[in-house]
PyMOL Python script that loads the backbone (N, CA, C, O; Angstrom):
from pymol import cmd

cmd.read_pdbstr("""\
ATOM      1  N   MET A   1      95.337  90.160 127.691  1.00  0.00           N
ATOM      2  CA  MET A   1      95.054  90.938 126.517  1.00  0.00           C
ATOM      3  C   MET A   1      94.166  90.154 125.543  1.00  0.00           C
ATOM      4  O   MET A   1      93.233  90.703 124.957  1.00  0.00           O
ATOM      5  N   LEU A   2      94.466  88.894 125.385  1.00  0.00           N
ATOM      6  CA  LEU A   2      93.663  88.052 124.504  1.00  0.00           C
ATOM      7  C   LEU A   2      92.218  87.986 124.998  1.00  0.00           C
ATOM      8  O   LEU A   2      91.274  88.079 124.214  1.00  0.00           O
ATOM      9  N   ASN A   3      92.068  87.826 126.291  1.00  0.00           N
ATOM     10  CA  ASN A   3      90.719  87.768 126.860  1.00  0.00           C
ATOM     11  C   ASN A   3      89.981  89.082 126.684  1.00  0.00           C
ATOM     12  O   ASN A   3      88.775  89.086 126.440  1.00  0.00           O
ATOM     13  N   GLU A   4      90.692  90.202 126.803  1.00  0.00           N
ATOM     14  CA  GLU A   4      90.062  91.512 126.625  1.00  0.00           C
ATOM     15  C   GLU A   4      89.524  91.671 125.203  1.00  0.00           C
ATOM     16  O   GLU A   4      88.408  92.148 125.001  1.00  0.00           O
ATOM     17  N   ILE A   5      90.324  91.269 124.231  1.00  0.00           N
ATOM     18  CA  ILE A   5      89.887  91.366 122.835  1.00  0.00           C
ATOM     19  C   ILE A   5      88.687  90.474 122.598  1.00  0.00           C
ATOM     20  O   ILE A   5      87.730  90.873 121.935  1.00  0.00           O
ATOM     21  N   LEU A   6      88.736  89.260 123.141  1.00  0.00           N
ATOM     22  CA  LEU A   6      87.605  88.340 122.986  1.00  0.00           C
ATOM     23  C   LEU A   6      86.340  88.907 123.607  1.00  0.00           C
ATOM     24  O   LEU A   6      85.259  88.800 123.028  1.00  0.00           O
ATOM     25  N   GLU A   7      86.467  89.506 124.775  1.00  0.00           N
ATOM     26  CA  GLU A   7      85.298  90.064 125.452  1.00  0.00           C
ATOM     27  C   GLU A   7      84.733  91.276 124.714  1.00  0.00           C
ATOM     28  O   GLU A   7      83.518  91.424 124.589  1.00  0.00           O
ATOM     29  N   GLU A   8      85.626  92.143 124.224  1.00  0.00           N
ATOM     30  CA  GLU A   8      85.168  93.376 123.593  1.00  0.00           C
ATOM     31  C   GLU A   8      84.729  93.197 122.145  1.00  0.00           C
ATOM     32  O   GLU A   8      83.713  93.755 121.729  1.00  0.00           O
ATOM     33  N   LYS A   9      85.486  92.426 121.381  1.00  0.00           N
ATOM     34  CA  LYS A   9      85.230  92.341 119.942  1.00  0.00           C
ATOM     35  C   LYS A   9      84.910  90.942 119.445  1.00  0.00           C
ATOM     36  O   LYS A   9      84.561  90.765 118.278  1.00  0.00           O
ATOM     37  N   GLY A  10      85.021  89.954 120.306  1.00  0.00           N
ATOM     38  CA  GLY A  10      84.735  88.584 119.909  1.00  0.00           C
ATOM     39  C   GLY A  10      85.863  87.974 119.088  1.00  0.00           C
ATOM     40  O   GLY A  10      86.947  88.542 118.956  1.00  0.00           O
ATOM     41  N   VAL A  11      85.571  86.807 118.546  1.00  0.00           N
ATOM     42  CA  VAL A  11      86.569  86.074 117.761  1.00  0.00           C
ATOM     43  C   VAL A  11      86.957  86.868 116.518  1.00  0.00           C
ATOM     44  O   VAL A  11      88.115  86.845 116.099  1.00  0.00           O
ATOM     45  N   LYS A  12      86.001  87.560 115.935  1.00  0.00           N
ATOM     46  CA  LYS A  12      86.285  88.357 114.742  1.00  0.00           C
ATOM     47  C   LYS A  12      87.347  89.418 115.038  1.00  0.00           C
ATOM     48  O   LYS A  12      88.170  89.720 114.173  1.00  0.00           O
ATOM     49  N   GLY A  13      87.340  89.977 116.224  1.00  0.00           N
ATOM     50  CA  GLY A  13      88.321  90.982 116.610  1.00  0.00           C
ATOM     51  C   GLY A  13      89.741  90.435 116.654  1.00  0.00           C
ATOM     52  O   GLY A  13      90.701  91.162 116.401  1.00  0.00           O
ATOM     53  N   LEU A  14      89.870  89.160 116.973  1.00  0.00           N
ATOM     54  CA  LEU A  14      91.197  88.538 117.002  1.00  0.00           C
ATOM     55  C   LEU A  14      91.839  88.487 115.617  1.00  0.00           C
ATOM     56  O   LEU A  14      93.060  88.571 115.486  1.00  0.00           O
ATOM     57  N   TRP A  15      91.018  88.350 114.605  1.00  0.00           N
ATOM     58  CA  TRP A  15      91.520  88.147 113.250  1.00  0.00           C
ATOM     59  C   TRP A  15      91.307  89.368 112.356  1.00  0.00           C
ATOM     60  O   TRP A  15      91.467  89.263 111.140  1.00  0.00           O
ATOM     61  N   SER A  16      90.956  90.506 112.914  1.00  0.00           N
ATOM     62  CA  SER A  16      90.572  91.667 112.105  1.00  0.00           C
ATOM     63  C   SER A  16      91.681  92.175 111.182  1.00  0.00           C
ATOM     64  O   SER A  16      91.367  92.660 110.096  1.00  0.00           O
ATOM     65  N   GLY A  17      92.929  92.092 111.548  1.00  0.00           N
ATOM     66  CA  GLY A  17      94.006  92.609 110.706  1.00  0.00           C
ATOM     67  C   GLY A  17      94.767  91.553 109.940  1.00  0.00           C
ATOM     68  O   GLY A  17      95.778  91.857 109.308  1.00  0.00           O
ATOM     69  N   THR A  18      94.303  90.322 109.984  1.00  0.00           N
ATOM     70  CA  THR A  18      95.047  89.228 109.376  1.00  0.00           C
ATOM     71  C   THR A  18      95.105  89.313 107.855  1.00  0.00           C
ATOM     72  O   THR A  18      96.177  89.153 107.272  1.00  0.00           O
ATOM     73  N   VAL A  19      93.988  89.560 107.214  1.00  0.00           N
ATOM     74  CA  VAL A  19      93.970  89.589 105.747  1.00  0.00           C
ATOM     75  C   VAL A  19      94.860  90.711 105.201  1.00  0.00           C
ATOM     76  O   VAL A  19      95.673  90.453 104.314  1.00  0.00           O
ATOM     77  N   PRO A  20      94.734  91.953 105.703  1.00  0.00           N
ATOM     78  CA  PRO A  20      95.662  92.978 105.208  1.00  0.00           C
ATOM     79  C   PRO A  20      97.125  92.627 105.483  1.00  0.00           C
ATOM     80  O   PRO A  20      97.993  92.918 104.661  1.00  0.00           O
ATOM     81  N   SER A  21      97.404  92.011 106.618  1.00  0.00           N
ATOM     82  CA  SER A  21      98.789  91.627 106.921  1.00  0.00           C
ATOM     83  C   SER A  21      99.302  90.599 105.920  1.00  0.00           C
ATOM     84  O   SER A  21     100.449  90.677 105.479  1.00  0.00           O
ATOM     85  N   LEU A  22      98.475  89.660 105.570  1.00  0.00           N
ATOM     86  CA  LEU A  22      98.891  88.650 104.599  1.00  0.00           C
ATOM     87  C   LEU A  22      99.095  89.262 103.216  1.00  0.00           C
ATOM     88  O   LEU A  22      99.992  88.862 102.473  1.00  0.00           O
ATOM     89  N   ILE A  23      98.254  90.234 102.883  1.00  0.00           N
ATOM     90  CA  ILE A  23      98.407  90.899 101.591  1.00  0.00           C
ATOM     91  C   ILE A  23      99.678  91.742 101.574  1.00  0.00           C
ATOM     92  O   ILE A  23     100.330  91.863 100.536  1.00  0.00           O
ATOM     93  N   LEU A  24     100.034  92.326 102.725  1.00  0.00           N
ATOM     94  CA  LEU A  24     101.231  93.154 102.787  1.00  0.00           C
ATOM     95  C   LEU A  24     102.524  92.356 102.617  1.00  0.00           C
ATOM     96  O   LEU A  24     103.589  92.933 102.401  1.00  0.00           O
ATOM     97  N   VAL A  25     102.430  91.057 102.712  1.00  0.00           N
ATOM     98  CA  VAL A  25     103.596  90.213 102.426  1.00  0.00           C
ATOM     99  C   VAL A  25     104.024  90.410 100.972  1.00  0.00           C
ATOM    100  O   VAL A  25     105.160  90.111 100.603  1.00  0.00           O
ATOM    101  N   SER A  26     103.109  90.911 100.159  1.00  0.00           N
ATOM    102  CA  SER A  26     103.423  91.140  98.750  1.00  0.00           C
ATOM    103  C   SER A  26     104.414  92.287  98.546  1.00  0.00           C
ATOM    104  O   SER A  26     105.014  92.380  97.475  1.00  0.00           O
ATOM    105  N   ASN A  27     104.609  93.168  99.542  1.00  0.00           N
ATOM    106  CA  ASN A  27     105.525  94.296  99.387  1.00  0.00           C
ATOM    107  C   ASN A  27     106.934  93.841  98.999  1.00  0.00           C
ATOM    108  O   ASN A  27     107.456  94.317  97.991  1.00  0.00           O
ATOM    109  N   PRO A  28     107.573  92.943  99.754  1.00  0.00           N
ATOM    110  CA  PRO A  28     108.915  92.513  99.331  1.00  0.00           C
ATOM    111  C   PRO A  28     108.911  91.715  98.028  1.00  0.00           C
ATOM    112  O   PRO A  28     109.900  91.712  97.295  1.00  0.00           O
ATOM    113  N   ILE A  29     107.812  91.046  97.745  1.00  0.00           N
ATOM    114  CA  ILE A  29     107.717  90.298  96.489  1.00  0.00           C
ATOM    115  C   ILE A  29     107.708  91.269  95.315  1.00  0.00           C
ATOM    116  O   ILE A  29     108.410  91.066  94.324  1.00  0.00           O
ATOM    117  N   ILE A  30     106.904  92.330  95.433  1.00  0.00           N
ATOM    118  CA  ILE A  30     106.851  93.355  94.389  1.00  0.00           C
ATOM    119  C   ILE A  30     108.208  94.026  94.245  1.00  0.00           C
ATOM    120  O   ILE A  30     108.679  94.263  93.133  1.00  0.00           O
ATOM    121  N   GLN A  31     108.832  94.329  95.379  1.00  0.00           N
ATOM    122  CA  GLN A  31     110.140  94.989  95.345  1.00  0.00           C
ATOM    123  C   GLN A  31     111.168  94.122  94.627  1.00  0.00           C
ATOM    124  O   GLN A  31     111.900  94.614  93.768  1.00  0.00           O
ATOM    125  N   PHE A  32     111.230  92.858  94.963  1.00  0.00           N
ATOM    126  CA  PHE A  32     112.201  91.965  94.335  1.00  0.00           C
ATOM    127  C   PHE A  32     111.944  91.836  92.837  1.00  0.00           C
ATOM    128  O   PHE A  32     112.873  91.913  92.032  1.00  0.00           O
ATOM    129  N   ALA A  33     110.678  91.638  92.467  1.00  0.00           N
ATOM    130  CA  ALA A  33     110.341  91.478  91.051  1.00  0.00           C
ATOM    131  C   ALA A  33     110.671  92.751  90.263  1.00  0.00           C
ATOM    132  O   ALA A  33     111.201  92.676  89.155  1.00  0.00           O
ATOM    133  N   ALA A  34     110.358  93.909  90.832  1.00  0.00           N
ATOM    134  CA  ALA A  34     110.642  95.177  90.154  1.00  0.00           C
ATOM    135  C   ALA A  34     112.146  95.377  90.002  1.00  0.00           C
ATOM    136  O   ALA A  34     112.617  95.779  88.938  1.00  0.00           O
ATOM    137  N   TYR A  35     112.903  95.095  91.066  1.00  0.00           N
ATOM    138  CA  TYR A  35     114.360  95.244  91.000  1.00  0.00           C
ATOM    139  C   TYR A  35     114.947  94.316  89.939  1.00  0.00           C
ATOM    140  O   TYR A  35     115.788  94.726  89.139  1.00  0.00           O
ATOM    141  N   ASP A  36     114.499  93.076  89.941  1.00  0.00           N
ATOM    142  CA  ASP A  36     115.025  92.106  88.975  1.00  0.00           C
ATOM    143  C   ASP A  36     114.709  92.540  87.545  1.00  0.00           C
ATOM    144  O   ASP A  36     115.561  92.446  86.661  1.00  0.00           O
ATOM    145  N   TYR A  37     113.484  93.015  87.318  1.00  0.00           N
ATOM    146  CA  TYR A  37     113.098  93.483  85.984  1.00  0.00           C
ATOM    147  C   TYR A  37     113.945  94.678  85.562  1.00  0.00           C
ATOM    148  O   TYR A  37     114.472  94.709  84.450  1.00  0.00           O
ATOM    149  N   LEU A  38     114.074  95.669  86.458  1.00  0.00           N
ATOM    150  CA  LEU A  38     114.855  96.857  86.143  1.00  0.00           C
ATOM    151  C   LEU A  38     116.325  96.509  85.904  1.00  0.00           C
ATOM    152  O   LEU A  38     116.967  97.065  85.013  1.00  0.00           O
ATOM    153  N   LYS A  39     116.840  95.596  86.701  1.00  0.00           N
ATOM    154  CA  LYS A  39     118.232  95.168  86.551  1.00  0.00           C
ATOM    155  C   LYS A  39     118.467  94.526  85.185  1.00  0.00           C
ATOM    156  O   LYS A  39     119.434  94.848  84.496  1.00  0.00           O
ATOM    157  N   ARG A  40     117.578  93.622  84.805  1.00  0.00           N
ATOM    158  CA  ARG A  40     117.716  92.981  83.489  1.00  0.00           C
ATOM    159  C   ARG A  40     117.594  93.998  82.367  1.00  0.00           C
ATOM    160  O   ARG A  40     118.301  93.911  81.363  1.00  0.00           O
ATOM    161  N   LEU A  41     116.697  94.963  82.537  1.00  0.00           N
ATOM    162  CA  LEU A  41     116.512  96.009  81.533  1.00  0.00           C
ATOM    163  C   LEU A  41     117.783  96.841  81.359  1.00  0.00           C
ATOM    164  O   LEU A  41     118.210  97.097  80.233  1.00  0.00           O
ATOM    165  N   VAL A  42     118.381  97.259  82.459  1.00  0.00           N
ATOM    166  CA  VAL A  42     119.602  98.067  82.403  1.00  0.00           C
ATOM    167  C   VAL A  42     120.762  97.252  81.845  1.00  0.00           C
ATOM    168  O   VAL A  42     121.504  97.735  80.990  1.00  0.00           O
ATOM    169  N   LEU A  43     120.921  96.032  82.317  1.00  0.00           N
ATOM    170  CA  LEU A  43     122.039  95.212  81.845  1.00  0.00           C
ATOM    171  C   LEU A  43     121.935  94.903  80.358  1.00  0.00           C
ATOM    172  O   LEU A  43     122.940  94.923  79.647  1.00  0.00           O
ATOM    173  N   SER A  44     120.740  94.620  79.891  1.00  0.00           N
ATOM    174  CA  SER A  44     120.590  94.294  78.468  1.00  0.00           C
ATOM    175  C   SER A  44     120.772  95.531  77.592  1.00  0.00           C
ATOM    176  O   SER A  44     121.272  95.431  76.471  1.00  0.00           O
ATOM    177  N   SER A  45     120.369  96.690  78.097  1.00  0.00           N
ATOM    178  CA  SER A  45     120.513  97.901  77.280  1.00  0.00           C
ATOM    179  C   SER A  45     121.962  98.370  77.208  1.00  0.00           C
ATOM    180  O   SER A  45     122.340  99.066  76.265  1.00  0.00           O
ATOM    181  N   GLN A  46     122.774  97.999  78.189  1.00  0.00           N
ATOM    182  CA  GLN A  46     124.167  98.430  78.210  1.00  0.00           C
ATOM    183  C   GLN A  46     125.134  97.286  77.925  1.00  0.00           C
ATOM    184  O   GLN A  46     126.349  97.477  77.990  1.00  0.00           O
ATOM    185  N   SER A  47     124.623  96.118  77.617  1.00  0.00           N
ATOM    186  CA  SER A  47     125.445  94.933  77.339  1.00  0.00           C
ATOM    187  C   SER A  47     126.506  94.710  78.416  1.00  0.00           C
ATOM    188  O   SER A  47     127.686  94.516  78.126  1.00  0.00           O
ATOM    189  N   LYS A  48     126.044  94.745  79.671  1.00  0.00           N
ATOM    190  CA  LYS A  48     126.945  94.527  80.803  1.00  0.00           C
ATOM    191  C   LYS A  48     126.532  93.266  81.540  1.00  0.00           C
ATOM    192  O   LYS A  48     125.428  92.754  81.356  1.00  0.00           O
ATOM    193  N   LYS A  49     127.437  92.773  82.378  1.00  0.00           N
ATOM    194  CA  LYS A  49     127.134  91.585  83.175  1.00  0.00           C
ATOM    195  C   LYS A  49     126.779  91.935  84.620  1.00  0.00           C
ATOM    196  O   LYS A  49     126.088  91.171  85.295  1.00  0.00           O
ATOM    197  N   GLN A  50     127.254  93.095  85.095  1.00  0.00           N
ATOM    198  CA  GLN A  50     126.987  93.500  86.471  1.00  0.00           C
ATOM    199  C   GLN A  50     126.667  94.984  86.533  1.00  0.00           C
ATOM    200  O   GLN A  50     127.114  95.777  85.704  1.00  0.00           O
ATOM    201  N   LEU A  51     125.871  95.336  87.550  1.00  0.00           N
ATOM    202  CA  LEU A  51     125.580  96.739  87.804  1.00  0.00           C
ATOM    203  C   LEU A  51     126.692  97.352  88.648  1.00  0.00           C
ATOM    204  O   LEU A  51     127.336  96.666  89.442  1.00  0.00           O
ATOM    205  N   ARG A  52     126.905  98.633  88.468  1.00  0.00           N
ATOM    206  CA  ARG A  52     127.789  99.357  89.375  1.00  0.00           C
ATOM    207  C   ARG A  52     127.012  99.616  90.665  1.00  0.00           C
ATOM    208  O   ARG A  52     125.786  99.508  90.694  1.00  0.00           O
ATOM    209  N   GLY A  53     127.727  99.952  91.712  1.00  0.00           N
ATOM    210  CA  GLY A  53     127.101 100.162  93.005  1.00  0.00           C
ATOM    211  C   GLY A  53     126.011 101.218  92.986  1.00  0.00           C
ATOM    212  O   GLY A  53     124.936 101.025  93.554  1.00  0.00           O
ATOM    213  N   ARG A  54     126.289 102.320  92.339  1.00  0.00           N
ATOM    214  CA  ARG A  54     125.313 103.411  92.258  1.00  0.00           C
ATOM    215  C   ARG A  54     124.057 102.972  91.506  1.00  0.00           C
ATOM    216  O   ARG A  54     122.939 103.300  91.904  1.00  0.00           O
ATOM    217  N   GLU A  55     124.248 102.236  90.429  1.00  0.00           N
ATOM    218  CA  GLU A  55     123.104 101.744  89.649  1.00  0.00           C
ATOM    219  C   GLU A  55     122.240 100.800  90.486  1.00  0.00           C
ATOM    220  O   GLU A  55     121.013 100.898  90.478  1.00  0.00           O
ATOM    221  N   ALA A  56     122.884  99.897  91.198  1.00  0.00           N
ATOM    222  CA  ALA A  56     122.144  98.949  92.041  1.00  0.00           C
ATOM    223  C   ALA A  56     121.359  99.694  93.124  1.00  0.00           C
ATOM    224  O   ALA A  56     120.216  99.346  93.419  1.00  0.00           O
ATOM    225  N   PHE A  57     121.980 100.716  93.710  1.00  0.00           N
ATOM    226  CA  PHE A  57     121.311 101.504  94.739  1.00  0.00           C
ATOM    227  C   PHE A  57     120.074 102.202  94.181  1.00  0.00           C
ATOM    228  O   PHE A  57     119.004 102.157  94.789  1.00  0.00           O
ATOM    229  N   VAL A  58     120.220 102.840  93.037  1.00  0.00           N
ATOM    230  CA  VAL A  58     119.094 103.568  92.435  1.00  0.00           C
ATOM    231  C   VAL A  58     117.977 102.604  92.046  1.00  0.00           C
ATOM    232  O   VAL A  58     116.803 102.883  92.292  1.00  0.00           O
ATOM    233  N   LEU A  59     118.333 101.481  91.445  1.00  0.00           N
ATOM    234  CA  LEU A  59     117.306 100.507  91.064  1.00  0.00           C
ATOM    235  C   LEU A  59     116.594  99.951  92.287  1.00  0.00           C
ATOM    236  O   LEU A  59     115.381  99.746  92.257  1.00  0.00           O
ATOM    237  N   GLY A  60     117.337  99.703  93.366  1.00  0.00           N
ATOM    238  CA  GLY A  60     116.726  99.227  94.600  1.00  0.00           C
ATOM    239  C   GLY A  60     115.775 100.257  95.192  1.00  0.00           C
ATOM    240  O   GLY A  60     114.702  99.909  95.684  1.00  0.00           O
ATOM    241  N   ALA A  61     116.172 101.533  95.141  1.00  0.00           N
ATOM    242  CA  ALA A  61     115.307 102.597  95.660  1.00  0.00           C
ATOM    243  C   ALA A  61     114.038 102.734  94.829  1.00  0.00           C
ATOM    244  O   ALA A  61     112.951 102.914  95.379  1.00  0.00           O
ATOM    245  N   VAL A  62     114.171 102.652  93.522  1.00  0.00           N
ATOM    246  CA  VAL A  62     112.997 102.739  92.644  1.00  0.00           C
ATOM    247  C   VAL A  62     112.072 101.546  92.872  1.00  0.00           C
ATOM    248  O   VAL A  62     110.851 101.704  92.910  1.00  0.00           O
ATOM    249  N   ALA A  63     112.643 100.368  93.022  1.00  0.00           N
ATOM    250  CA  ALA A  63     111.838  99.165  93.261  1.00  0.00           C
ATOM    251  C   ALA A  63     111.087  99.277  94.591  1.00  0.00           C
ATOM    252  O   ALA A  63     109.914  98.912  94.670  1.00  0.00           O
ATOM    253  N   LYS A  64     111.749  99.776  95.627  1.00  0.00           N
ATOM    254  CA  LYS A  64     111.103  99.945  96.926  1.00  0.00           C
ATOM    255  C   LYS A  64     110.001 100.994  96.849  1.00  0.00           C
ATOM    256  O   LYS A  64     108.937 100.827  97.445  1.00  0.00           O
ATOM    257  N   LEU A  65     110.256 102.071  96.119  1.00  0.00           N
ATOM    258  CA  LEU A  65     109.246 103.109  95.939  1.00  0.00           C
ATOM    259  C   LEU A  65     108.000 102.528  95.278  1.00  0.00           C
ATOM    260  O   LEU A  65     106.882 102.784  95.725  1.00  0.00           O
ATOM    261  N   LEU A  66     108.187 101.759  94.230  1.00  0.00           N
ATOM    262  CA  LEU A  66     107.062 101.139  93.530  1.00  0.00           C
ATOM    263  C   LEU A  66     106.281 100.212  94.453  1.00  0.00           C
ATOM    264  O   LEU A  66     105.052 100.268  94.495  1.00  0.00           O
ATOM    265  N   ALA A  67     106.985  99.363  95.189  1.00  0.00           N
ATOM    266  CA  ALA A  67     106.321  98.427  96.096  1.00  0.00           C
ATOM    267  C   ALA A  67     105.548  99.173  97.182  1.00  0.00           C
ATOM    268  O   ALA A  67     104.440  98.775  97.544  1.00  0.00           O
ATOM    269  N   THR A  68     106.125 100.239  97.693  1.00  0.00           N
ATOM    270  CA  THR A  68     105.468 101.004  98.749  1.00  0.00           C
ATOM    271  C   THR A  68     104.236 101.727  98.225  1.00  0.00           C
ATOM    272  O   THR A  68     103.198 101.748  98.887  1.00  0.00           O
ATOM    273  N   VAL A  69     104.342 102.314  97.048  1.00  0.00           N
ATOM    274  CA  VAL A  69     103.194 103.013  96.455  1.00  0.00           C
ATOM    275  C   VAL A  69     102.034 102.043  96.230  1.00  0.00           C
ATOM    276  O   VAL A  69     100.873 102.389  96.445  1.00  0.00           O
ATOM    277  N   LEU A  70     102.357 100.839  95.802  1.00  0.00           N
ATOM    278  CA  LEU A  70     101.307  99.863  95.523  1.00  0.00           C
ATOM    279  C   LEU A  70     100.673  99.287  96.783  1.00  0.00           C
ATOM    280  O   LEU A  70      99.499  98.920  96.765  1.00  0.00           O
ATOM    281  N   THR A  71     101.424  99.202  97.869  1.00  0.00           N
ATOM    282  CA  THR A  71     100.878  98.573  99.078  1.00  0.00           C
ATOM    283  C   THR A  71     100.495  99.571 100.176  1.00  0.00           C
ATOM    284  O   THR A  71      99.923  99.170 101.190  1.00  0.00           O
ATOM    285  N   TYR A  72     100.795 100.839  99.998  1.00  0.00           N
ATOM    286  CA  TYR A  72     100.489 101.834 101.037  1.00  0.00           C
ATOM    287  C   TYR A  72      99.003 101.898 101.385  1.00  0.00           C
ATOM    288  O   TYR A  72      98.669 101.981 102.567  1.00  0.00           O
ATOM    289  N   PRO A  73      98.100 101.864 100.407  1.00  0.00           N
ATOM    290  CA  PRO A  73      96.666 101.868 100.777  1.00  0.00           C
ATOM    291  C   PRO A  73      96.292 100.696 101.693  1.00  0.00           C
ATOM    292  O   PRO A  73      95.431 100.836 102.561  1.00  0.00           O
ATOM    293  N   LEU A  74      96.929  99.559 101.501  1.00  0.00           N
ATOM    294  CA  LEU A  74      96.664  98.412 102.370  1.00  0.00           C
ATOM    295  C   LEU A  74      97.190  98.657 103.777  1.00  0.00           C
ATOM    296  O   LEU A  74      96.574  98.234 104.755  1.00  0.00           O
ATOM    297  N   GLN A  75      98.330  99.342 103.882  1.00  0.00           N
ATOM    298  CA  GLN A  75      98.868  99.677 105.196  1.00  0.00           C
ATOM    299  C   GLN A  75      97.917 100.606 105.945  1.00  0.00           C
ATOM    300  O   GLN A  75      97.696 100.442 107.145  1.00  0.00           O
ATOM    301  N   LEU A  76      97.361 101.575 105.239  1.00  0.00           N
ATOM    302  CA  LEU A  76      96.389 102.477 105.866  1.00  0.00           C
ATOM    303  C   LEU A  76      95.140 101.718 106.313  1.00  0.00           C
ATOM    304  O   LEU A  76      94.622 101.946 107.406  1.00  0.00           O
ATOM    305  N   ALA A  77      94.672 100.829 105.470  1.00  0.00           N
ATOM    306  CA  ALA A  77      93.483 100.048 105.821  1.00  0.00           C
ATOM    307  C   ALA A  77      93.743  99.200 107.049  1.00  0.00           C
ATOM    308  O   ALA A  77      92.870  99.065 107.906  1.00  0.00           O
ATOM    309  N   GLN A  78      94.922  98.632 107.144  1.00  0.00           N
ATOM    310  CA  GLN A  78      95.254  97.786 108.280  1.00  0.00           C
ATOM    311  C   GLN A  78      95.287  98.602 109.579  1.00  0.00           C
ATOM    312  O   GLN A  78      94.797  98.143 110.610  1.00  0.00           O
ATOM    313  N   VAL A  79      95.853  99.789 109.531  1.00  0.00           N
ATOM    314  CA  VAL A  79      95.924 100.632 110.716  1.00  0.00           C
ATOM    315  C   VAL A  79      94.538 101.045 111.190  1.00  0.00           C
ATOM    316  O   VAL A  79      94.301 101.161 112.393  1.00  0.00           O
ATOM    317  N   ARG A  80      93.635 101.262 110.265  1.00  0.00           N
ATOM    318  CA  ARG A  80      92.282 101.732 110.602  1.00  0.00           C
ATOM    319  C   ARG A  80      91.351 100.618 111.046  1.00  0.00           C
ATOM    320  O   ARG A  80      90.237 100.892 111.494  1.00  0.00           O
ATOM    321  N   LEU A  81      91.782  99.362 110.932  1.00  0.00           N
ATOM    322  CA  LEU A  81      90.931  98.254 111.368  1.00  0.00           C
ATOM    323  C   LEU A  81      90.822  98.207 112.853  1.00  0.00           C
ATOM    324  O   LEU A  81      90.142  97.336 113.395  1.00  0.00           O
TER     325      LEU A  81
END
""", "prot")
cmd.dss("prot")
cmd.show_as("cartoon", "prot")
cmd.util.cbc("prot")
cmd.orient("prot")
């Protein structure tokens, strides 16, 4: 398979999806940062030390949604390479 790619697309073909893949590593970073920010915001507004299970679930879902919305165009670009 490696030889086929080299023959058809050259060395550039081997590395064609690398940059978008490296950028997509930012998805979990964005998710974690968004969750942490939202968590601190909720805890400080309610003067609590811990989130309830439902709150943590909703904040995690919102954080994942944000990360996905921000990185989805990169996922499309990677697939089309």
